[in-house]
N, C-alpha and C positions, 0 to 999 in steps of 0.2 A: 797356227802359230803359236812358238814356245814363248815362254815367259823372257829367256834371255833376247829372242828376235825382238820383243815390244820395247824392253829396255833399251836396246841399242837404238832401236829407231828413234824412241824417244830422245835418247842421248844426242844422236845425228842432228835432230832439230833442234836441241838448245843449242847445240853447238855452230849451226849454221852452214852446216855439210849436206844435209836433205832440206829442202823445201816443204813450207807446210802442204804445197799441193800435192807432191810426190808422197810425202806420208799419209794424206788423205787417200791418194789411190791404191797404196799398200792396205789401208786397213778398210777399205770398200765392202768387203765381206765381213766385218768384224762387227759384232760377235757370232752372226750367223748368216746363212743365206738360202732363201725362199725359193725352192724349185718347183713350188705349186702341190707335188705329192710328198716333198720332203723337206724339211728345215735342216741345213747342214751346220752342226754345230762346230766353227771354229775356234771359240774360247776352250774348249774342254779340256787341251792339252796345259791351258796357262792353270785351270783350276785343279784337274787331277794329275797331271804329269804325263797323260797317254792322249792322244787323240782319238776322236771319235773311231769307233769301230761298229761297221755295217754288217746286221744281221739280215743274210740274204735268201733265208726261207721264209716264203709268202710275198716275197716282192718279184714282180715281174723280171724278166730279163732287160727289158729296154728300160726300167727303173735303175737297176743295179748298175747297167752299162754307164747311166748318164750321173749317177753319184759318183761313180769312180774317176768319171770326166770331170766334175766339178773340183772334186777334192783334189787330183792330181794336177788340175791346173793350177791350183792355189800353192802347189809346191809343198804339200804336206805328204806324209806316209799315209796310204788308203791299204787296208785291212777291212776282209769281209770275211764273216765265217757263214758256216753250213750254207756254202756255196756249191750248185753244180756245175758240171764241165761246162754245160751250154752257158753258163752265166759269164764262166771262164773266157769262153772264146768271145763273147760278145767283148768284154774287158779289154782283152787282148788286141782288137780291134781300134782302139782308142790309144794304147799304149803298148810298146815293146817291151816295158818294163815288167808288164804283169808276170807275175809268175802264180802258178797251180801247184797246189800240195793237196793231190787226189785221197789219198788215205783219209788227212785231218779235213778235208772240204774246204781249204781256205784258198783266199785269193790273196795277193798282196801286190801293191806298188810302192816300194820304200826308194824314198829321196834322200833320207836324212839316216845315218847311222847312230844310231841309241847308245848313249854310255852303258857298258858292260861290266858290274860289279865281277870281285874275282872268283865269290862263291857261289857255286853252281846252285841249282834247283834239282831237287831229287824227283822222278816221275815211275813210280811204282805199280806194275800192274799184277792182279791175281792171276788171270789168265790173258793166253793169245787173244782172246775173242772181246777182251779188254782195250784192245789194240788202237781202234779208229777212236774212241775218246781221249785214250791216252797221247796219241799224235796230235790232235785238237789242242790239245794242253800244253805238249811239248813245243808245237810250231807257234804257237799264240806266246809262248813264253819267250822264245830265242826271237821273233819278231818285236816283242817290246824290250830287247836289251836284255837278256840273259842266258849264261851258258847253261847246258839241261843234261842231266845224267841220266839216260833210259837204264830202267830193270824190269824187264817184260817176263811176265809168266813166273812168277814168284809166289805163289798163293801157298794158302794153308795145307793144302793136299801134300805139300812136298816144300816143308819151310824151311830145310837144309839148302833151298836155293837162295833163299833171303841171307840167312845167317851168315853166310861167307863175303856179303855185300856190303854188311854192316860200316865196316872203317869207313868206305866211300861216301856212305850215306849219312854218317855221321860229321861229314866234313862239309855238307851242303849246311845251308842256312835256313833251308824250309823244304818241306817233304810234302809230295802230292801222292796219294794212295788210291788207287783207281780199282775196284773190284763189283763183282756182281753178284749172283748166287746168294749168299747167305751176309756178304760183305766183312767178314770177320778179319780181313788182312790189316784195316784200319785199325783196330784194338791192337792187333800185333805189334804193329810197327809204333803206335802210339806209348806201348809200354818197354820200348827198348830203346829209344833217344830220347835226347833233351830239345828236340827241335820243334817249332809248330807243325802239326801234319792237317792236311786240308783233303778232306776225304770225298771222294768221287762216288756214288753209287751208279751203277751201270743196270739198264733194263737185261743184262744177258743173264739168261738162267731157265728153269722150267716151270711149269703154270704157278707154282706157287710162290715163286719170284715176284708174280703181279706186277712183270714190267720195271721191276727195279724198286718197289715197294718195299720188299723184306729186306734188302740193301741198306735202303735211306733209314727203315727204323731201327735198323741193328747199329749202325754209324751214328745215328743220333742217339741211342741210350748207351753207346760205349763206354765202359768203365775205367779206359785208359785216358787219364788226364791230357789236357793239349789238343785235343782233336775236335775240329768244327767239321761241318758239312756244307757243301753247296748241292744244287738240285740234281734229279738224275740227268746223266749222261753230260753234265755241264763242264766238259772239260776245260773250255774256254774260262767260265766264271774262277773255276780253281787258279787256273795260270794266272789271271790278272791280279786276283789277290796275293798270289805268290810272288808275284814281279813285285807289287807295292812292299812286300815286307822285304825282299831282297835287296831293295833300292835305299832302303833306309838308312 
């Protein structure tokens, strides 16, 4: 339930066009539903502007299917991250509207179209190997109501691949930079634009990359101002933060 939905419901009760009983029926899952193994937060969109998003990894296939079924029945958008194809197939059994984004590992059931700002979010990767994390960010951002400019494989080993994209990047309100190895691209981009940069270190790299630790530390110690950093491989977190900024 969105803030506007609650306001309209209360207004209709006040004006007499909706009975108190009918309003109570619509609010019976407010603010959350207890499924025993999960408590679905229906109040989150009113508080944060975005509905609860399901982290599917670690949950059983049956649990993911039941969570999606319950969210869909309440008329809300349902989004799940880190989802396997098996879990998508289970969700598709309960809704023909379910969509699967294989590279991003995201499932969605979109009942309501979010408002989309005119300014896009730029998502830049250092290498092709970073694209799965970038797609998690890109699909998340699009599902939350944003246009996305994808610029992939534009790392510091060939920085000319980035420079000719700068006019388009500067037209965006916020930029997500995704890089593994030594994670230098975030500092480069942060020194070239006047927009907030959200850096995502990835686990891409040889042994001394330590599964993304080297990129994480490099990004945290960036000398470029305006660079913030999320966790390793956390494309979702970067996109959620970027969406909030883009909707301000």
